[in-house]
C-alpha positions in Angstrom: -49.9 -8.1 24.6 -53.1 -6.9 26.2 -51.9 -3.3 26.1 -51.3 -3.4 22.3 -54.7 -4.9 21.8 -56.4 -2.1 23.7 -54.4 0.5 21.8 -55.5 -1.0 18.5 -59.1 -0.9 19.5 -58.7 2.8 20.4 -57.2 3.6 17.1 -60.0 1.9 15.3 -62.5 3.9 17.3 -60.7 7.1 16.5 -60.6 6.2 12.8 -64.3 5.4 12.8 -65.2 8.8 14.3 -63.0 10.6 11.9 -64.7 8.8 9.1 -68.2 9.7 10.3 -67.2 13.4 10.6 -65.6 13.4 7.2 -68.8 12.0 5.7 -70.8 14.7 7.4 -68.5 17.5 6.2 -68.4 16.1 2.6 -72.1 15.3 2.3 -73.4 18.7 1.3 -70.4 19.6 -1.0 -70.9 16.2 -2.7 -74.5 16.9 -3.3 -73.6 20.3 -4.7 -71.0 18.7 -7.0 -73.5 16.2 -8.3 -76.2 18.8 -8.8 -74.1 21.7 -10.4 -71.0 20.0 -11.8 -69.3 23.3 -10.8 -66.1 22.9 -8.8 -66.1 26.6 -7.7 -69.5 26.4 -6.1 -68.5 23.0 -4.6 -65.4 24.4 -3.0 -67.4 27.4 -1.7 -70.0 25.1 -0.1 -67.2 23.0 1.4 -65.7 26.1 2.9 -69.1 27.1 4.3 -69.7 23.7 5.8 -66.2 23.7 7.4 -66.7 27.2 8.9 -70.1 26.0 10.3 -69.0 22.6 11.7 -65.3 23.1 12.7 -66.3 24.3 16.2 -68.8 21.5 16.9 -66.2 19.0 15.6 -63.6 20.4 18.0 -66.1 20.4 20.9 -67.0 16.8 20.1 -63.4 15.5 20.2 -62.4 17.6 23.2 -65.3 16.2 25.2 -64.8 12.6 24.0 -61.1 12.4 24.7 -60.5 15.0 27.5 -63.5 16.5 29.3 -65.7 13.4 29.6 -63.1 11.0 30.9 -61.2 13.4 33.1 -64.0 15.6 34.4 -67.5 14.3 33.8 -66.9 10.7 34.7 -65.0 11.9 37.8 -68.1 13.8 38.8 -66.5 17.3 38.4 -69.7 18.5 36.8 -69.3 22.2 37.5 -65.7 22.3 36.1 -66.9 20.2 33.1 -69.6 22.7 32.4 -67.3 25.7 32.8 -64.7 24.2 30.5 -67.3 23.5 27.9 -68.6 27.1 28.1 -65.1 28.5 27.7 -64.3 26.1 24.9 -67.5 27.0 22.9 -67.1 30.7 23.4 -63.5 30.6 22.5 -64.0 28.5 19.3 -66.9 30.8 18.3 -65.4 34.1 19.3 -66.0 35.8 16.0 -69.6 34.7 15.9 -70.7 35.4 19.4 -68.8 38.6 19.8 -69.6 39.9 16.3 -72.5 41.8 17.9 -70.2 44.7 18.9 -68.7 45.0 15.4 -72.2 44.9 13.8 -73.4 47.5 16.2 -70.7 50.0 15.1 -70.9 49.2 11.4 -74.7 48.9 11.1 -76.3 51.1 13.8 -79.5 51.3 11.8 -80.3 47.5 12.3 -83.8 46.9 13.4 -84.9 45.1 16.4 -86.1 42.1 14.3 -82.7 41.8 12.8 -81.0 41.7 16.2 -83.5 39.1 17.3 -82.6 37.0 14.3 -78.9 37.4 15.1 -79.3 36.4 18.7 -81.6 33.5 17.7 -79.0 32.2 15.3 -76.3 32.6 18.0 -78.4 30.7 20.4 -79.0 27.9 17.9 -75.3 27.7 17.1 -74.5 27.6 20.8 -77.1 24.8 21.2 -75.6 22.8 18.4 -72.2 22.9 20.1 -73.8 21.9 23.4 -75.5 19.0 21.6 -72.2 17.8 20.2 -70.7 17.9 23.7 -73.7 15.8 25.0 -73.4 13.3 22.1 -69.6 12.9 22.8 -70.3 12.2 26.5 -73.1 9.8 25.6 -71.0 7.8 23.2 -68.1 7.8 25.6 -70.4 6.6 28.4 -71.8 3.8 26.2 -68.3 2.6 25.3 -67.1 2.9 28.9 -70.0 0.8 30.2 -69.4 -1.9 27.5 -65.8 -2.1 28.4 -66.5 -2.3 32.1 -69.1 -5.1 31.5 -66.5 -7.0 29.4 -63.9 -6.6 32.1 -66.3 -7.8 34.8 -67.3 -10.7 32.6 -63.6 -11.7 32.1 -62.9 -11.3 35.8 -65.9 -13.4 36.7 -64.7 -16.1 34.2 -61.3 -16.1 35.8 -62.7 -16.3 39.3 -65.0 -19.1 38.2 -62.1 -21.1 36.7 -60.0 -20.5 39.8 -62.8 -21.6 42.1 -63.5 -24.7 40.0 -59.8 -25.6 40.2 -59.8 -25.1 43.9 -63.0 -27.2 44.4 -61.6 -30.1 42.3 -58.3 -30.0 44.2 -60.3 -30.3 47.4 -61.8 -33.6 46.2 -58.6 -35.5 45.6 -57.0 -35.1 49.0 -60.3 -35.8 50.7 -60.7 -39.0 48.7 -57.1 -40.0 49.2 -57.1 -39.6 53.0 -60.1 -41.8 53.4 -58.8 -44.5 51.1 -55.4 -44.5 52.8 -57.1 -45.0 56.2 -58.8 -48.1 54.8 -55.6 -49.5 53.4 -53.8 -48.9 56.7 -56.4 -50.8 58.7 -56.4 -53.6 56.2 -52.6 -54.2 56.1 -52.8 -55.9 59.5 -55.8 -58.1 58.6 -55.2 -59.1 54.9 -51.9 -58.0 53.4 -52.8 -59.5 50.0 -56.1 -57.5 49.9 -54.2 -54.4 51.0 -51.8 -54.9 48.1 -54.7 -55.2 45.7 -56.2 -52.0 47.1 -52.9 -50.2 46.6 -52.9 -51.3 42.9 -56.5 -50.1 42.5 -55.7 -46.8 44.3 -52.7 -46.3 41.9 -55.1 -46.6 38.9 -57.6 -44.2 40.5 -54.9 -41.6 41.3 -53.5 -41.9 37.8 -56.9 -41.1 36.4 -57.5 -38.3 38.9 -54.2 -36.7 38.3 -53.6 -37.1 34.6 -57.0 -37.6 32.9 -59.1 -35.0 34.7 -57.0 -31.9 34.0 -59.6 -30.8 31.4 -62.9 -29.1 32.0 -64.8 -32.0 30.5 -64.0 -35.7 30.1 -65.8 -38.6 28.4 -68.4 -40.2 30.6 -66.9 -43.7 30.0 -63.8 -42.6 32.0 -65.9 -41.4 34.9 -67.9 -44.6 34.9 -64.8 -46.7 35.0 -63.4 -44.5 37.8 -66.6 -45.0 39.8 -66.6 -48.7 39.2 -63.0 -49.0 40.5 -63.7 -46.8 43.5 -66.8 -48.8 44.5 -64.9 -52.1 44.1 -62.1 -50.7 46.3 -64.6 -49.4 48.9 -66.4 -52.8 49.0 -63.4 -54.3 50.7 -64.3 -52.4 53.9 -67.8 -53.8 54.0 -68.8 -56.7 56.2 -71.3 -59.5 55.5 -74.3 -57.5 56.6 -73.7 -54.9 53.9 -75.2 -55.1 50.4 -73.6 -52.8 47.7 -75.1 -52.7 44.2 -74.3 -50.6 41.2 -75.9 -50.0 37.8 -74.5 -47.9 35.0 -76.1 -47.4 31.6 -74.5 -45.1 29.1 -75.8 -44.7 25.6 -72.9 -42.6 24.3 -69.6 -43.3 26.0 -68.1 -40.1 24.6 -70.6 -37.7 26.2 -68.6 -35.0 28.0 -69.2 -34.4 31.7 -67.3 -32.6 34.4 -64.6 -34.9 36.0 -64.9 -36.3 39.5 -68.4 -34.8 39.9 -70.1 -37.7 41.7 -67.3 -39.3 43.7 -68.0 -37.2 46.8 -71.6 -38.6 46.9 -70.3 -42.2 46.6 -67.8 -41.5 49.3 -70.5 -40.0 51.5 -72.7 -43.1 51.0 -69.9 -45.4 52.2 -69.1 -43.1 55.1 -72.7 -42.8 56.4 -74.4 -45.9 55.0 -72.4 -48.7 56.7 -72.8 -50.1 60.1 -70.7 -52.7 61.8 -73.6 -54.2 63.8 -76.7 -53.5 61.7 -77.8 -54.4 58.1 -76.5 -51.8 55.6 -77.3 -51.2 51.9 -75.9 -48.9 49.3 -77.2 -48.6 45.7 -75.5 -46.4 43.1 -76.8 -45.9 39.6 -75.9 -43.6 36.7 -77.9 -43.3 33.4 -76.9 -41.3 30.4 -79.5 -41.0 27.6 -79.4 -38.3 24.9 -78.5 -35.0 26.5 -79.3 -36.0 30.1 -77.3 -37.6 32.8 -79.1 -39.0 35.9 -77.1 -40.0 39.0 -78.8 -41.7 42.0 -77.4 -42.9 45.3 -79.4 -44.5 48.1 -77.9 -45.7 51.3 -79.0 -46.7 54.8 -78.7 -43.6 57.1 -76.2 -44.1 59.9 -75.0 -40.6 60.5 -71.6 -40.2 62.2 -71.3 -38.6 65.6 -70.1 -35.0 65.9 -66.8 -36.4 67.2 -66.2 -38.0 63.8 -65.5 -35.0 61.6 -63.6 -36.8 58.8 -64.5 -34.8 55.7 -66.6 -32.3 57.6 -69.2 -32.3 54.9 -66.9 -30.5 52.5 -67.6 -33.1 49.7 -71.3 -32.4 49.4 -70.8 -28.7 49.6 -68.2 -28.8 46.8 -70.4 -31.0 44.6 -73.3 -28.6 44.8 -71.0 -25.6 44.2 -69.4 -27.2 41.2 -72.9 -28.1 39.8 -73.9 -24.4 40.2 -70.8 -23.2 38.4 -70.7 -25.7 35.6 -74.4 -26.4 35.0 -76.2 -23.3 36.2 -80.0 -23.7 35.7 -79.3 -27.0 33.9 -79.3 -29.4 36.8 -81.7 -30.7 39.5 -80.7 -31.7 43.0 -82.9 -34.0 45.1 -82.0 -34.9 48.6 -84.0 -36.5 51.4 -84.1 -39.1 54.2 -87.1 -41.4 54.2 -87.6 -44.6 56.2 -83.9 -44.4 57.3 -82.8 -44.3 53.7 -80.7 -41.4 52.5 -81.5 -40.5 48.9 -79.8 -38.1 46.6 -80.4 -37.7 42.9 -78.8 -35.4 40.4 -80.2 -34.7 36.9 -77.9 -32.8 34.5 -79.1 -31.4 31.2 -75.9 -31.2 29.0 
């Protein structure tokens, strides 16, 4: 399919060039026809124009389709120049080598006449050289455009592949941590564990079947975060305070799926302590074309021995933001008074 499309583009390009050259060849005869209304003089002028421009035309197409792509762009400059020289001399043999015939037939020609002859020959040679340069220039312009288009397409494919990989990294990471919570809860409260399994089933259903598009309605993301926070609250003790606040003006606003879940997961991982007071506050606000997500939690960083997650969640979140909302997002992150604060502002 792609091969046929490229061939069609090449045929259109060839047709356009033939059309331009046909217009150049017919321009003077057409003016002659409109001015004299004489078909004989028009045909004579057409023959003269053809005799004058047939060599530059051949030089142009030879350079465009053969010499430029196979010699010039492969940096065989000396061979390219030699081939052009042979081509121009061969196509204009009668003109350039008419000197010898004129010398025999008109030995009385003055020096000024010979100067005029060689000046004309030089100008004609220069015209052919200009046509070769024009062909190479146009071919180079088209080549650069195609290369840029190919690079753009390859970059888009790589971006899509990277985004898919990053999103696939989120789901197993989230799943492993949640299953660990359920496993520990089954021995303490089987009923609560069963409730968590039901909630996890809803979350996985959304993550697997509703987020297979580049963008999803923000109401689905909010509901997903609410369920996730409710599920994670079950692991909190009496010394932990978890609050949430969501305000969405337009529930159909499209956002990237599962974009904030790693930050929420990070808050529960590093914001809870079994022996000290803990606090987590999560908020999301959508107004107009802007989405603001904030997460504040007490800072109880895990030891180096605890490498669950290994920080991959935050790295993936920042990378997805850069790929999806390049120059349209702000990331604020700091630790102040033992409170870890992160804020993301996205301009949709």
